[in-house]
N, C-alpha and C positions, 0 to 999 in steps of 0.2 A: 441362237446365239447364247441365250442364258444357259442352256444345257451344256454347251461347250465350256463356258466359264466355270460351271459347277464341276464338270468332269476334271478340268485342269486343277482346280482347287483341291478336289478329293485326291487326285494323283499326287499332288505336292504334299499333302498331309500324310499320306501313306509313305511316301519316300522319306519323310522326316521321322516317322514313328517306327517303321519296321526295323531299321538298323539298331535302334536303341533297344527295342524289344528282343531282338535276336541276341544282342550282347548280354542283356539281363538274363535271358534264358540259358545262355552258355555258362554264366557265372553262378555256381551253386551256393555262393556265400560262405564257403568253408575256408577260413583263413586263420592263421595264428600270427598276430601282430605283436611286435616288441619294439621298445625304444632303448637305445644305448648311446653312450657318448663316444664321439670320434673326433679327435683334435679339439676337444672342449665343446663341441656342438652336438646337440641332440639329433640323432639319426633314427628315422623310422624304417623298420624292415618288416617283411612279411613272408611267411611260408604259405603259399596258396595250394601247392600240390601236397596235401596232407595224405600221407600213406601210413596205414596202420603197421606198426612194428618196425618201420624204417627209422634209422637214426639220422636226424637232420642237424647239420652243423650250423650254429648261429654265426652271424657276421661279426660278432664282438671280438675284439682283440685281447682285452684283458679279463673277460668273463663277467664284467659288471653290466648287468641288465637293469635299467632303471624301472621299467614296468613291462608287463605282458598283458595281453587281452586274448583269451582263448575263444575265438568266435567259430569254433567247430562243434561237432556233435560227439567229439571224443575227449578223453582225458589227456591232457598234455603233461608229460613227465619230463621235467627239466633236470639235466645232469651237469655235474662239474667236470666231466671228462668227455672227450670227443667220440667215444665209442658207446655211450649210453649204458655203461656197465655199472653194477652196484645199485645202491639205493638212490632214488631221485632226491634232489635237494628241495624240490617243490612239485606238487601234483595239483594242477588246476583243472577243474571240471569244466564242462561245456558252459560257456558264458561267463566264466570267472575271470577275475583280474588279480594281479599281484604286483608287488614292487620291491625294489632293492634286493635283487637276486644275484648270486654268483653262479652263472651257468654258461656253458659253451655249446650245449647240444640239447635237442628235444626229440622225444619219441612220443608217438600217440598210440593209445589203445582204446578199445570200445569201453564205454562206461560200465557195461555189465561185467566185463573181465576185471576191471579195476575193483568193482564191488566184491566180486568173488575172491580176488586176491586179498582184499582187506578182511573179509570174513575168515579166510583160511589163516591169516596172520593172527587174528584175535580169537580163533576157535569158532567152530560152526555153531550158529545159533546164539552166540554170546551177545549180551545186551551191553552196548557201550554207553557210558555216561553221556547224557545230552541227546541220545537218539530218540526217535519217536516211540520205539518200543519201551524204552526206559520211562518216558513220560506216561504212556498208557499204563504201565505197571504201577506207577505211583498213584494214578487216579483210581485204579482198582483197589489198591491197598487202602486208600483213604475211604472209599465207599464201603468196603467190607469191614473196616475197623469201626466205622460209624454205625453200621447195621449190627455187627456182632459184638 
């Protein structure tokens, strides 16, 4: 009798945990979340089918996005036009948040591609102010000026 009770309890526990585990497995956690106003009320929207290179139209009507949260592993490029052409108004890296943006569409690209595009824009191997390479260069300059 005790074995039967244990088996029923185990079966019940499995029935409760398996659907939740399967659902969590199916969700890869890749989502782009944003908040906008609609009729004066804050609305939360999400793009969960993040596709690289595809232009996703935002649900905003006037283009005013109160805040974004890029919970993807790609760079989110927000545009003020529905075709994602031209320069983005904001580029948010993986895990970054931003607020008070005027945008109507978002496109995603791999972080490596965004970094390569930025390097090409600033010239190959260029050291940008505030970068780690710039900081390392300053440290070496200080050390060698103290020695020599």
